[in-house]
Structures are given as structure tokens and as C-alpha cells.
All heavy atoms as a GROMACS GRO file, in nm:
protein
  630
    1MET      N    1  10.794   7.828  11.076
    1MET     CA    2  10.657   7.794  11.108
    1MET      C    3  10.606   7.698  11.001
    1MET      O    4  10.618   7.726  10.883
    1MET     CB    5  10.574   7.923  11.111
    1MET     CG    6  10.430   7.899  11.146
    1MET     SD    7  10.326   8.047  11.144
    1MET     CE    8  10.409   8.156  11.255
    2PRO      N    9  10.548   7.586  11.040
    2PRO     CA   10  10.498   7.489  10.942
    2PRO      C   11  10.386   7.550  10.857
    2PRO      O   12  10.310   7.634  10.904
    2PRO     CB   13  10.444   7.374  11.026
    2PRO     CG   14  10.488   7.397  11.165
    2PRO     CD   15  10.528   7.540  11.177
    3PRO      N   16  10.375   7.503  10.732
    3PRO     CA   17  10.272   7.557  10.642
    3PRO      C   18  10.130   7.549  10.698
    3PRO      O   19  10.051   7.642  10.681
    3PRO     CB   20  10.286   7.472  10.516
    3PRO     CG   21  10.429   7.428  10.518
    3PRO     CD   22  10.464   7.410  10.663
    4PHE      N   23  10.096   7.441  10.768
    4PHE     CA   24   9.959   7.430  10.819
    4PHE      C   25   9.932   7.538  10.924
    4PHE      O   26   9.820   7.590  10.931
    4PHE     CB   27   9.928   7.289  10.872
    4PHE     CG   28   9.980   7.261  11.010
    4PHE    CD1   29   9.900   7.281  11.122
    4PHE    CD2   30  10.109   7.213  11.029
    4PHE    CE1   31   9.948   7.255  11.249
    4PHE    CE2   32  10.157   7.185  11.156
    4PHE     CZ   33  10.076   7.207  11.266
    5GLU      N   34  10.033   7.575  11.003
    5GLU     CA   35  10.014   7.682  11.101
    5GLU      C   36   9.999   7.818  11.032
    5GLU      O   37   9.924   7.904  11.079
    5GLU     CB   38  10.130   7.686  11.200
    5GLU     CG   39  10.125   7.575  11.302
    5GLU     CD   40  10.235   7.588  11.408
    5GLU    OE1   41  10.298   7.696  11.418
    5GLU    OE2   42  10.255   7.491  11.482
    6GLN      N   43  10.068   7.836  10.923
    6GLN     CA   44  10.056   7.960  10.848
    6GLN      C   45   9.914   7.974  10.792
    6GLN      O   46   9.854   8.082  10.798
    6GLN     CB   47  10.158   7.965  10.734
    6GLN     CG   48  10.300   7.972  10.784
    6GLN     CD   49  10.400   7.967  10.669
    6GLN    OE1   50  10.375   8.021  10.562
    6GLN    NE2   51  10.511   7.901  10.692
    7ILE      N   52   9.860   7.866  10.740
    7ILE     CA   53   9.724   7.868  10.686
    7ILE      C   54   9.621   7.891  10.797
    7ILE      O   55   9.528   7.971  10.782
    7ILE     CB   56   9.694   7.740  10.606
    7ILE    CG1   57   9.781   7.738  10.480
    7ILE    CG2   58   9.546   7.731  10.569
    7ILE    CD1   59   9.778   7.608  10.404
    8LEU      N   60   9.640   7.823  10.911
    8LEU     CA   61   9.549   7.844  11.024
    8LEU      C   62   9.555   7.988  11.074
    8LEU      O   63   9.452   8.048  11.105
    8LEU     CB   64   9.582   7.748  11.138
    8LEU     CG   65   9.553   7.600  11.113
    8LEU    CD1   66   9.612   7.515  11.225
    8LEU    CD2   67   9.404   7.576  11.100
    9SER      N   68   9.675   8.044  11.081
    9SER     CA   69   9.691   8.183  11.125
    9SER      C   70   9.625   8.280  11.029
    9SER      O   71   9.561   8.378  11.070
    9SER     CB   72   9.840   8.218  11.140
    9SER     OG   73   9.899   8.139  11.240
   10ALA      N   74   9.638   8.254  10.900
   10ALA     CA   75   9.574   8.340  10.800
   10ALA      C   76   9.422   8.333  10.816
   10ALA      O   77   9.353   8.435  10.808
   10ALA     CB   78   9.616   8.299  10.660
   11GLY      N   79   9.368   8.213  10.838
   11GLY     CA   80   9.225   8.198  10.857
   11GLY      C   81   9.176   8.272  10.982
   11GLY      O   82   9.071   8.337  10.980
   12ALA      N   83   9.254   8.264  11.090
   12ALA     CA   84   9.218   8.336  11.212
   12ALA      C   85   9.221   8.486  11.189
   12ALA      O   86   9.134   8.560  11.238
   12ALA     CB   87   9.312   8.297  11.326
   13ALA      N   88   9.320   8.534  11.115
   13ALA     CA   89   9.328   8.677  11.085
   13ALA      C   90   9.209   8.724  11.002
   13ALA      O   91   9.152   8.830  11.028
   13ALA     CB   92   9.459   8.707  11.012
   14VAL      N   93   9.169   8.644  10.905
   14VAL     CA   94   9.053   8.679  10.823
   14VAL      C   95   8.926   8.683  10.908
   14VAL      O   96   8.845   8.775  10.897
   14VAL     CB   97   9.036   8.583  10.703
   14VAL    CG1   98   8.906   8.608  10.629
   14VAL    CG2   99   9.155   8.595  10.608
   15GLN      N  100   8.909   8.585  10.995
   15GLN     CA  101   8.791   8.583  11.082
   15GLN      C  102   8.788   8.706  11.172
   15GLN      O  103   8.683   8.767  11.192
   15GLN     CB  104   8.786   8.455  11.166
   15GLN     CG  105   8.666   8.446  11.256
   15GLN     CD  106   8.533   8.445  11.181
   15GLN    OE1  107   8.524   8.395  11.070
   15GLN    NE2  108   8.430   8.502  11.240
   16ASN      N  109   8.904   8.745  11.226
   16ASN     CA  110   8.909   8.864  11.311
   16ASN      C  111   8.879   8.990  11.230
   16ASN      O  112   8.813   9.083  11.280
   16ASN     CB  113   9.043   8.876  11.381
   16ASN     CG  114   9.055   8.777  11.495
   16ASN    OD1  115   8.958   8.748  11.564
   16ASN    ND2  116   9.174   8.724  11.516
   17LEU      N  117   8.925   8.996  11.106
   17LEU     CA  118   8.892   9.108  11.018
   17LEU      C  119   8.741   9.117  10.998
   17LEU      O  120   8.682   9.224  11.007
   17LEU     CB  121   8.963   9.092  10.884
   17LEU     CG  122   8.922   9.191  10.775
   17LEU    CD1  123   8.968   9.332  10.809
   17LEU    CD2  124   8.978   9.148  10.640
   18ILE      N  125   8.679   9.003  10.972
   18ILE     CA  126   8.534   8.999  10.950
   18ILE      C  127   8.459   9.044  11.076
   18ILE      O  128   8.365   9.122  11.069
   18ILE     CB  129   8.489   8.859  10.904
   18ILE    CG1  130   8.538   8.836  10.761
   18ILE    CG2  131   8.338   8.841  10.916
   18ILE    CD1  132   8.520   8.694  10.712
   19LEU      N  133   8.503   8.997  11.193
   19LEU     CA  134   8.440   9.039  11.319
   19LEU      C  135   8.454   9.189  11.341
   19LEU      O  136   8.360   9.256  11.385
   19LEU     CB  137   8.498   8.962  11.437
   19LEU     CG  138   8.465   8.813  11.443
   19LEU    CD1  139   8.545   8.746  11.554
   19LEU    CD2  140   8.316   8.791  11.462
   20ALA      N  141   8.571   9.244  11.310
   20ALA     CA  142   8.593   9.388  11.325
   20ALA      C  143   8.505   9.467  11.230
   20ALA      O  144   8.447   9.570  11.268
   20ALA     CB  145   8.740   9.421  11.302
   21LEU      N  146   8.494   9.420  11.105
   21LEU     CA  147   8.407   9.488  11.009
   21LEU      C  148   8.262   9.483  11.052
   21LEU      O  149   8.189   9.582  11.042
   21LEU     CB  150   8.425   9.426  10.870
   21LEU     CG  151   8.557   9.458  10.801
   21LEU    CD1  152   8.579   9.365  10.682
   21LEU    CD2  153   8.562   9.603  10.758
   22LYS      N  154   8.216   9.368  11.101
   22LYS     CA  155   8.079   9.354  11.149
   22LYS      C  156   8.053   9.449  11.266
   22LYS      O  157   7.947   9.510  11.275
   22LYS     CB  158   8.051   9.210  11.194
   22LYS     CG  159   8.043   9.111  11.081
   22LYS     CD  160   7.905   9.111  11.026
   22LYS     CE  161   7.884   8.989  10.938
   22LYS     NZ  162   7.752   8.990  10.880
   23ALA      N  163   8.151   9.461  11.356
   23ALA     CA  164   8.137   9.550  11.472
   23ALA      C  165   8.123   9.696  11.429
   23ALA      O  166   8.063   9.776  11.499
   23ALA     CB  167   8.256   9.533  11.567
   24GLN      N  168   8.178   9.729  11.313
   24GLN     CA  169   8.167   9.865  11.260
   24GLN      C  170   8.042   9.884  11.175
   24GLN      O  171   8.022   9.991  11.119
   24GLN     CB  172   8.292   9.897  11.176
   24GLN     CG  173   8.420   9.903  11.257
   24GLN     CD  174   8.417  10.014  11.359
   24GLN    OE1  175   8.376  10.126  11.329
   24GLN    NE2  176   8.458   9.985  11.481
   25GLY      N  177   7.961   9.778  11.162
   25GLY     CA  178   7.834   9.791  11.091
   25GLY      C  179   7.838   9.750  10.945
   25GLY      O  180   7.740   9.771  10.873
   26PHE      N  181   7.948   9.693  10.900
   26PHE     CA  182   7.957   9.651  10.762
   26PHE      C  183   7.903   9.509  10.744
   26PHE      O  184   7.903   9.429  10.837
   26PHE     CB  185   8.102   9.655  10.713
   26PHE     CG  186   8.157   9.792  10.699
   26PHE    CD1  187   8.235   9.847  10.799
   26PHE    CD2  188   8.130   9.869  10.586
   26PHE    CE1  189   8.285   9.976  10.788
   26PHE    CE2  190   8.180   9.997  10.574
   26PHE     CZ  191   8.258  10.051  10.676
   27SER      N  192   7.862   9.478  10.624
   27SER     CA  193   7.827   9.341  10.587
   27SER      C  194   7.948   9.281  10.518
   27SER      O  195   8.020   9.350  10.446
   27SER     CB  196   7.708   9.340  10.492
   27SER     OG  197   7.594   9.390  10.556
   28THR      N  198   7.973   9.154  10.542
   28THR     CA  199   8.089   9.089  10.482
   28THR      C  200   8.054   8.949  10.435
   28THR      O  201   7.962   8.886  10.487
   28THR     CB  202   8.207   9.077  10.582
   28THR    OG1  203   8.167   8.996  10.692
   28THR    CG2  204   8.252   9.212  10.633
   29VAL      N  205   8.130   8.903  10.339
   29VAL     CA  206   8.121   8.765  10.291
   29VAL      C  207   8.263   8.718  10.266
   29VAL      O  208   8.341   8.786  10.200
   29VAL     CB  209   8.039   8.755  10.161
   29VAL    CG1  210   8.039   8.613  10.108
   29VAL    CG2  211   7.898   8.804  10.182
   30TRP      N  212   8.298   8.602  10.319
   30TRP     CA  213   8.428   8.540  10.295
   30TRP      C  214   8.409   8.440  10.183
   30TRP      O  215   8.333   8.344  10.194
   30TRP     CB  216   8.474   8.470  10.421
   30TRP     CG  217   8.603   8.396  10.415
   30TRP    CD1  218   8.675   8.356  10.306
   30TRP    CD2  219   8.679   8.351  10.527
   30TRP    NE1  220   8.788   8.291  10.341
   30TRP    CE2  221   8.794   8.286  10.478
   30TRP    CE3  222   8.662   8.358  10.664
   30TRP    CZ2  223   8.890   8.229  10.561
   30TRP    CZ3  224   8.757   8.301  10.746
   30TRP    CH2  225   8.869   8.238  10.696
   31ARG      N  226   8.478   8.463  10.072
   31ARG     CA  227   8.465   8.374   9.957
   31ARG      C  228   8.603   8.328   9.910
   31ARG      O  229   8.696   8.406   9.903
   31ARG     CB  230   8.399   8.446   9.839
   31ARG     CG  231   8.253   8.475   9.859
   31ARG     CD  232   8.172   8.354   9.817
   31ARG     NE  233   8.037   8.362   9.867
   31ARG     CZ  234   7.934   8.403   9.800
   31ARG    NH1  235   7.948   8.445   9.676
   31ARG    NH2  236   7.815   8.404   9.853
   32THR      N  237   8.612   8.205   9.881
   32THR     CA  238   8.724   8.153   9.804
   32THR      C  239   8.660   8.059   9.704
   32THR      O  240   8.548   8.080   9.664
   32THR     CB  241   8.827   8.079   9.894
   32THR    OG1  242   8.758   7.985   9.974
   32THR    CG2  243   8.904   8.175   9.982
   33GLY      N  244   8.727   7.958   9.665
   33GLY     CA  245   8.669   7.864   9.571
   33GLY      C  246   8.779   7.789   9.500
   33GLY      O  247   8.899   7.812   9.524
   34LEU      N  248   8.740   7.701   9.413
   34LEU     CA  249   8.838   7.617   9.345
   34LEU      C  250   8.935   7.696   9.258
   34LEU      O  251   9.048   7.653   9.236
   34LEU     CB  252   8.765   7.512   9.261
   34LEU     CG  253   8.679   7.413   9.340
   34LEU    CD1  254   8.604   7.320   9.244
   34LEU    CD2  255   8.764   7.331   9.435
   35LEU      N  256   8.892   7.810   9.207
   35LEU     CA  257   8.976   7.886   9.114
   35LEU      C  258   9.067   7.988   9.182
   35LEU      O  259   9.153   8.045   9.116
   35LEU     CB  260   8.888   7.956   9.011
   35LEU     CG  261   8.801   7.865   8.924
   35LEU    CD1  262   8.713   7.948   8.832
   35LEU    CD2  263   8.887   7.769   8.844
   36CYS      N  264   9.051   8.011   9.312
   36CYS     CA  265   9.124   8.121   9.376
   36CYS      C  266   9.275   8.102   9.374
   36CYS      O  267   9.349   8.200   9.382
   36CYS     CB  268   9.075   8.144   9.518
   36CYS     SG  269   9.116   8.015   9.634
   37ASN      N  270   9.323   7.981   9.361
   37ASN     CA  271   9.468   7.958   9.358
   37ASN      C  272   9.518   7.914   9.220
   37ASN      O  273   9.627   7.858   9.208
   37ASN     CB  274   9.509   7.859   9.467
   37ASN     CG  275   9.512   7.926   9.602
   37ASN    OD1  276   9.594   8.014   9.626
   37ASN    ND2  277   9.420   7.889   9.689
   38GLU      N  278   9.440   7.941   9.118
   38GLU     CA  279   9.485   7.915   8.982
   38GLU      C  280   9.594   8.017   8.944
   38GLU      O  281   9.593   8.130   8.992
   38GLU     CB  282   9.369   7.926   8.883
   38GLU     CG  283   9.273   7.810   8.890
   38GLU     CD  284   9.338   7.679   8.848
   38GLU    OE1  285   9.405   7.677   8.744
   38GLU    OE2  286   9.320   7.580   8.920
   39PRO      N  287   9.690   7.976   8.862
   39PRO     CA  288   9.801   8.067   8.826
   39PRO      C  289   9.756   8.203   8.774
   39PRO      O  290   9.816   8.306   8.808
   39PRO     CB  291   9.877   7.988   8.720
   39PRO     CG  292   9.850   7.845   8.753
   39PRO     CD  293   9.709   7.843   8.805
   40ALA      N  294   9.652   8.208   8.693
   40ALA     CA  295   9.606   8.336   8.638
   40ALA      C  296   9.555   8.430   8.748
   40ALA      O  297   9.579   8.550   8.744
   40ALA     CB  298   9.497   8.313   8.534
   41VAL      N  299   9.484   8.374   8.847
   41VAL     CA  300   9.433   8.455   8.958
   41VAL      C  301   9.549   8.504   9.043
   41VAL      O  302   9.556   8.622   9.080
   41VAL     CB  303   9.332   8.375   9.043
   41VAL    CG1  304   9.287   8.452   9.166
   41VAL    CG2  305   9.212   8.334   8.958
   42LYS      N  306   9.643   8.415   9.074
   42LYS     CA  307   9.759   8.455   9.152
   42LYS      C  308   9.839   8.563   9.080
   42LYS      O  309   9.885   8.660   9.142
   42LYS     CB  310   9.848   8.335   9.180
   42LYS     CG  311   9.791   8.239   9.282
   42LYS     CD  312   9.890   8.127   9.307
   42LYS     CE  313   9.847   8.037   9.417
   42LYS     NZ  314   9.950   7.937   9.451
   43ALA      N  315   9.855   8.548   8.951
   43ALA     CA  316   9.931   8.647   8.873
   43ALA      C  317   9.859   8.782   8.876
   43ALA      O  318   9.924   8.887   8.891
   43ALA     CB  319   9.948   8.600   8.730
   44TYR      N  320   9.729   8.782   8.864
   44TYR     CA  321   9.652   8.907   8.864
   44TYR      C  322   9.672   8.984   8.994
   44TYR      O  323   9.684   9.106   8.995
   44TYR     CB  324   9.504   8.877   8.841
   44TYR     CG  325   9.418   9.002   8.838
   44TYR    CD1  326   9.409   9.078   8.722
   44TYR    CD2  327   9.349   9.043   8.951
   44TYR    CE1  328   9.332   9.193   8.718
   44TYR    CE2  329   9.271   9.158   8.948
   44TYR     CZ  330   9.264   9.232   8.832
   44TYR     OH  331   9.188   9.346   8.829
   45PHE      N  332   9.673   8.911   9.108
   45PHE     CA  333   9.686   8.974   9.238
   45PHE      C  334   9.832   8.983   9.286
   45PHE      O  335   9.857   9.028   9.397
   45PHE     CB  336   9.600   8.902   9.342
   45PHE     CG  337   9.454   8.926   9.324
   45PHE    CD1  338   9.372   8.828   9.269
   45PHE    CD2  339   9.397   9.047   9.359
   45PHE    CE1  340   9.236   8.851   9.251
   45PHE    CE2  341   9.261   9.070   9.342
   45PHE     CZ  342   9.181   8.972   9.287
   46GLY      N  343   9.926   8.937   9.206
   46GLY     CA  344  10.067   8.944   9.243
   46GLY      C  345  10.106   8.847   9.354
   46GLY      O  346  10.196   8.875   9.432
   47VAL      N  347  10.038   8.734   9.359
   47VAL     CA  348  10.067   8.632   9.460
   47VAL      C  349  10.169   8.536   9.403
   47VAL      O  350  10.157   8.491   9.288
   47VAL     CB  351   9.937   8.556   9.499
   47VAL    CG1  352   9.966   8.444   9.596
   47VAL    CG2  353   9.836   8.653   9.557
   48GLY      N  354  10.270   8.503   9.482
   48GLY     CA  355  10.375   8.412   9.436
   48GLY      C  356  10.320   8.272   9.407
   48GLY      O  357  10.220   8.229   9.464
   49ALA      N  358  10.389   8.202   9.320
   49ALA     CA  359  10.346   8.068   9.279
   49ALA      C  360  10.339   7.971   9.397
   49ALA      O  361  10.256   7.881   9.399
   49ALA     CB  362  10.438   8.014   9.171
   50ASP      N  363  10.426   7.990   9.497
   50ASP     CA  364  10.429   7.900   9.613
   50ASP      C  365  10.341   7.948   9.728
   50ASP      O  366  10.336   7.885   9.833
   50ASP     CB  367  10.573   7.884   9.663
   50ASP     CG  368  10.660   7.811   9.562
   50ASP    OD1  369  10.606   7.731   9.482
   50ASP    OD2  370  10.782   7.834   9.563
   51ASP      N  371  10.273   8.062   9.710
   51ASP     CA  372  10.187   8.117   9.814
   51ASP      C  373  10.041   8.084   9.785
   51ASP      O  374  10.008   8.039   9.676
   51ASP     CB  375  10.205   8.269   9.822
   51ASP     CG  376  10.346   8.307   9.864
   51ASP    OD1  377  10.404   8.236   9.948
   51ASP    OD2  378  10.397   8.408   9.814
   52TYR      N  379   9.954   8.105   9.884
   52TYR     CA  380   9.813   8.072   9.870
   52TYR      C  381   9.725   8.194   9.888
   52TYR      O  382   9.754   8.280   9.972
   52TYR     CB  383   9.771   7.968   9.976
   52TYR     CG  384   9.830   7.832   9.953
   52TYR    CD1  385   9.946   7.793  10.018
   52TYR    CD2  386   9.770   7.743   9.866
   52TYR    CE1  387  10.002   7.668   9.996
   52TYR    CE2  388   9.824   7.618   9.843
   52TYR     CZ  389   9.940   7.582   9.908
   52TYR     OH  390   9.994   7.459   9.886
   53VAL      N  391   9.617   8.200   9.813
   53VAL     CA  392   9.512   8.298   9.838
   53VAL      C  393   9.422   8.236   9.944
   53VAL      O  394   9.365   8.129   9.923
   53VAL     CB  395   9.432   8.328   9.709
   53VAL    CG1  396   9.315   8.420   9.739
   53VAL    CG2  397   9.523   8.386   9.602
   54THR      N  398   9.414   8.301  10.059
   54THR     CA  399   9.337   8.247  10.170
   54THR      C  400   9.191   8.289  10.165
   54THR      O  401   9.103   8.213  10.200
   54THR     CB  402   9.397   8.294  10.304
   54THR    OG1  403   9.534   8.256  10.307
   54THR    CG2  404   9.327   8.232  10.422
   55ALA      N  405   9.166   8.413  10.122
   55ALA     CA  406   9.029   8.462  10.124
   55ALA      C  407   9.012   8.582  10.034
   55ALA      O  408   9.104   8.661  10.016
   55ALA     CB  409   8.990   8.502  10.267
   56PHE      N  410   8.894   8.593   9.980
   56PHE     CA  411   8.845   8.716   9.922
   56PHE      C  412   8.735   8.762  10.017
   56PHE      O  413   8.638   8.690  10.038
   56PHE     CB  414   8.787   8.695   9.782
   56PHE     CG  415   8.891   8.658   9.679
   56PHE    CD1  416   8.889   8.534   9.619
   56PHE    CD2  417   8.990   8.748   9.643
   56PHE    CE1  418   8.983   8.499   9.523
   56PHE    CE2  419   9.085   8.715   9.548
   56PHE     CZ  420   9.082   8.591   9.488
   57VAL      N  421   8.753   8.878  10.078
   57VAL     CA  422   8.654   8.929  10.172
   57VAL      C  423   8.580   9.044  10.104
   57VAL      O  424   8.636   9.149  10.078
   57VAL     CB  425   8.720   8.977  10.303
   57VAL    CG1  426   8.614   9.033  10.398
   57VAL    CG2  427   8.795   8.863  10.370
   58TYR      N  428   8.454   9.019  10.073
   58TYR     CA  429   8.367   9.121  10.015
   58TYR      C  430   8.309   9.202  10.131
   58TYR      O  431   8.255   9.146  10.226
   58TYR     CB  432   8.254   9.057   9.936
   58TYR     CG  433   8.300   8.978   9.816
   58TYR    CD1  434   8.354   8.850   9.831
   58TYR    CD2  435   8.291   9.031   9.689
   58TYR    CE1  436   8.396   8.777   9.720
   58TYR    CE2  437   8.332   8.959   9.577
   58TYR     CZ  438   8.385   8.832   9.595
   58TYR     OH  439   8.427   8.761   9.486
   59THR      N  440   8.321   9.334  10.121
   59THR     CA  441   8.278   9.421  10.230
   59THR      C  442   8.195   9.536  10.174
   59THR      O  443   8.227   9.591  10.070
   59THR     CB  444   8.401   9.479  10.303
   59THR    OG1  445   8.483   9.372  10.347
   59THR    CG2  446   8.360   9.561  10.423
   60GLY      N  447   8.089   9.568  10.244
   60GLY     CA  448   8.006   9.680  10.202
   60GLY      C  449   7.893   9.703  10.300
   60GLY      O  450   7.899   9.659  10.414
   61THR      N  451   7.792   9.772  10.253
   61THR     CA  452   7.674   9.795  10.335
   61THR      C  453   7.558   9.718  10.273
   61THR      O  454   7.560   9.687  10.155
   61THR     CB  455   7.640   9.945  10.343
   61THR    OG1  456   7.625   9.996  10.210
   61THR    CG2  457   7.750  10.022  10.413
   62SER      N  458   7.460   9.689  10.356
   62SER     CA  459   7.344   9.614  10.310
   62SER      C  460   7.219   9.700  10.321
   62SER      O  461   7.205   9.774  10.419
   62SER     CB  462   7.327   9.487  10.394
   62SER     OG  463   7.211   9.416  10.355
   63PRO      N  464   7.130   9.691  10.224
   63PRO     CA  465   7.006   9.771  10.232
   63PRO      C  466   6.909   9.719  10.338
   63PRO      O  467   6.813   9.786  10.372
   63PRO     CB  468   6.946   9.758  10.092
   63PRO     CG  469   7.000   9.630  10.040
   63PRO     CD  470   7.138   9.614  10.101
   64LYS      N  471   6.933   9.602  10.392
   64LYS     CA  472   6.843   9.550  10.494
   64LYS      C  473   6.922   9.504  10.616
   64LYS      O  474   7.039   9.465  10.606
   64LYS     CB  475   6.756   9.436  10.440
   64LYS     CG  476   6.832   9.319  10.386
   64LYS     CD  477   6.733   9.219  10.328
   64LYS     CE  478   6.809   9.100  10.273
   64LYS     NZ  479   6.721   8.998  10.221
   65ASP      N  480   6.858   9.510  10.731
   65ASP     CA  481   6.922   9.468  10.855
   65ASP      C  482   6.924   9.316  10.865
   65ASP      O  483   6.837   9.248  10.811
   65ASP     CB  484   6.845   9.524  10.976
   65ASP     CG  485   6.854   9.675  10.985
   65ASP    OD1  486   6.957   9.731  10.940
   65ASP    OD2  487   6.759   9.737  11.037
   66GLU      N  488   7.025   9.267  10.937
   66GLU     CA  489   7.030   9.123  10.962
   66GLU      C  490   6.920   9.087  11.061
   66GLU      O  491   6.891   9.164  11.153
   66GLU     CB  492   7.166   9.084  11.021
   66GLU     CG  493   7.278   9.089  10.921
   66GLU     CD  494   7.407   9.032  10.978
   66GLU    OE1  495   7.400   8.944  11.065
   66GLU    OE2  496   7.513   9.076  10.933
   67SER      N  497   6.862   8.971  11.042
   67SER     CA  498   6.757   8.928  11.134
   67SER      C  499   6.819   8.895  11.270
   67SER      O  500   6.931   8.848  11.280
   67SER     CB  501   6.684   8.806  11.078
   67SER     OG  502   6.775   8.700  11.057
   68LYS      N  503   6.742   8.924  11.374
   68LYS     CA  504   6.787   8.896  11.510
   68LYS      C  505   6.767   8.749  11.540
   68LYS      O  506   6.668   8.689  11.502
   68LYS     CB  507   6.710   8.980  11.611
   68LYS     CG  508   6.724   9.130  11.592
   68LYS     CD  509   6.863   9.174  11.630
   68LYS     CE  510   6.874   9.325  11.614
   68LYS     NZ  511   7.010   9.370  11.619
   69ARG      N  512   6.863   8.692  11.609
   69ARG     CA  513   6.853   8.552  11.649
   69ARG      C  514   6.798   8.543  11.791
   69ARG      O  515   6.828   8.626  11.876
   69ARG     CB  516   6.990   8.486  11.643
   69ARG     CG  517   7.047   8.479  11.506
   69ARG     CD  518   7.180   8.410  11.509
   69ARG     NE  519   7.240   8.409  11.377
   69ARG     CZ  520   7.354   8.353  11.349
   69ARG    NH1  521   7.423   8.293  11.443
   69ARG    NH2  522   7.402   8.356  11.227
   70LYS      N  523   6.722   8.436  11.816
   70LYS     CA  524   6.674   8.413  11.950
   70LYS      C  525   6.791   8.368  12.037
   70LYS      O  526   6.880   8.296  11.990
   70LYS     CB  527   6.565   8.305  11.951
   70LYS     CG  528   6.437   8.348  11.884
   70LYS     CD  529   6.327   8.247  11.905
   70LYS     CE  530   6.351   8.125  11.818
   70LYS     NZ  531   6.244   8.027  11.820
   71PRO      N  532   6.793   8.408  12.164
   71PRO     CA  533   6.899   8.361  12.254
   71PRO      C  534   6.895   8.209  12.267
   71PRO      O  535   6.788   8.147  12.262
   71PRO     CB  536   6.867   8.427  12.387
   71PRO     CG  537   6.775   8.539  12.355
   71PRO     CD  538   6.703   8.501  12.230
   72ILE      N  539   7.010   8.149  12.282
   72ILE     CA  540   7.020   8.004  12.298
   72ILE      C  541   7.032   7.972  12.446
   72ILE      O  542   7.113   8.031  12.517
   72ILE     CB  543   7.143   7.950  12.222
   72ILE    CG1  544   7.131   7.979  12.073
   72ILE    CG2  545   7.163   7.802  12.249
   72ILE    CD1  546   7.256   7.947  11.993
   73ASP      N  547   6.950   7.879  12.492
   73ASP     CA  548   6.960   7.832  12.630
   73ASP      C  549   7.077   7.736  12.640
   73ASP      O  550   7.072   7.624  12.588
   73ASP     CB  551   6.830   7.763  12.670
   73ASP     CG  552   6.834   7.711  12.814
   73ASP    OD1  553   6.923   7.755  12.891
   73ASP    OD2  554   6.750   7.627  12.848
   74ILE      N  555   7.184   7.780  12.705
   74ILE     CA  556   7.305   7.696  12.712
   74ILE      C  557   7.308   7.607  12.836
   74ILE      O  558   7.397   7.523  12.849
   74ILE     CB  559   7.433   7.781  12.706
   74ILE    CG1  560   7.442   7.875  12.826
   74ILE    CG2  561   7.441   7.857  12.576
   74ILE    CD1  562   7.578   7.939  12.840
   75GLU      N  563   7.212   7.623  12.927
   75GLU     CA  564   7.211   7.542  13.049
   75GLU      C  565   7.222   7.392  13.024
   75GLU      O  566   7.301   7.324  13.090
   75GLU     CB  567   7.086   7.573  13.133
   75GLU     CG  568   7.092   7.707  13.203
   75GLU     CD  569   7.205   7.715  13.305
   75GLU    OE1  570   7.232   7.616  13.375
   75GLU    OE2  571   7.268   7.822  13.311
   76PRO      N  572   7.149   7.335  12.928
   76PRO     CA  573   7.161   7.191  12.906
   76PRO      C  574   7.295   7.151  12.844
   76PRO      O  575   7.329   7.033  12.838
   76PRO     CB  576   7.047   7.156  12.811
   76PRO     CG  577   6.972   7.280  12.784
   76PRO     CD  578   7.042   7.393  12.846
   77LEU      N  579   7.372   7.249  12.798
   77LEU     CA  580   7.497   7.219  12.727
   77LEU      C  581   7.622   7.238  12.811
   77LEU      O  582   7.730   7.194  12.774
   77LEU     CB  583   7.508   7.308  12.603
   77LEU     CG  584   7.389   7.307  12.506
   77LEU    CD1  585   7.404   7.413  12.401
   77LEU    CD2  586   7.373   7.170  12.445
   78VAL      N  587   7.607   7.305  12.926
   78VAL     CA  588   7.723   7.342  13.007
   78VAL      C  589   7.716   7.271  13.141
   78VAL      O  590   7.611   7.265  13.205
   78VAL     CB  591   7.728   7.495  13.027
   78VAL    CG1  592   7.844   7.533  13.116
   78VAL    CG2  593   7.736   7.567  12.893
   79ARG      N  594   7.831   7.225  13.185
   79ARG     CA  595   7.840   7.162  13.317
   79ARG      C  596   7.961   7.220  13.389
   79ARG      O  597   8.068   7.230  13.331
   79ARG     CB  598   7.854   7.011  13.304
   79ARG     CG  599   7.857   6.940  13.438
   79ARG     CD  600   7.858   6.791  13.423
   79ARG     NE  601   7.988   6.749  13.372
   79ARG     CZ  602   8.011   6.635  13.309
   79ARG    NH1  603   7.914   6.550  13.288
   79ARG    NH2  604   8.131   6.603  13.267
   80PHE      N  605   7.944   7.260  13.513
   80PHE     CA  606   8.052   7.315  13.591
   80PHE      C  607   8.085   7.219  13.703
   80PHE      O  608   7.999   7.176  13.778
   80PHE     CB  609   8.014   7.453  13.649
   80PHE     CG  610   8.119   7.513  13.736
   80PHE    CD1  611   8.233   7.568  13.680
   80PHE    CD2  612   8.106   7.509  13.872
   80PHE    CE1  613   8.332   7.622  13.759
   80PHE    CE2  614   8.204   7.564  13.955
   80PHE     CZ  615   8.317   7.619  13.897
   81GLU      N  616   8.213   7.185  13.716
   81GLU     CA  617   8.258   7.099  13.824
   81GLU      C  618   8.373   7.168  13.894
   81GLU      O  619   8.461   7.225  13.831
   81GLU     CB  620   8.305   6.964  13.770
   81GLU     CG  621   8.195   6.884  13.703
   81GLU     CD  622   8.244   6.752  13.648
   81GLU    OE1  623   8.358   6.713  13.682
   81GLU    OE2  624   8.171   6.691  13.572
   82SER      N  625   8.372   7.161  14.026
   82SER     CA  626   8.484   7.222  14.100
   82SER      C  627   8.558   7.118  14.181
   82SER      O  628   8.519   7.008  14.199
   82SER     CB  629   8.433   7.332  14.190
   82SER     OG  630   8.339   7.283  14.283
   0.00000   0.00000   0.00000
């Protein structure tokens, strides 16, 4: 499997993890950054030198509820042709 597909698959897996956690009522934040693939960070987490850290997923509960979003009218955006 090419490296770009491996990275895309890892990203999809992380997104699905976040969706599953949200469905269970948890709050989550996906964080990475410029330092996540530095040798010291990889060594700390036991990640091989040729491997990548894809995500740090912070998970927990929040003292406040997420605000509700207004429904989006998709009629002007969707077209059906048969």
C-alpha cells in the first residue's frame, strides 16, 4: 500500500474514532502539530523512526453542552437529474 494511502487511512480511522466518541457523549479534540513527529516525541511513544504520528486525540467530558446548530437549507445546493 503506498504511503499516501496509509496516511489517508489513518486519518479516516481517527475521524471515525472521533465520531464514535461523540456518539457516546464524549468531547474530543484532534491535535497534532509541528513537533508531533520529532525524534524525542516518537521515542517517548515508541514510534519507529520511519513511522508517523497521525493524531493525538484528547478525549473527556465537558462541563458545558455544545451549542445547537441551525439546520442548513440544502435545496439551493442539491440538484437531482434522472
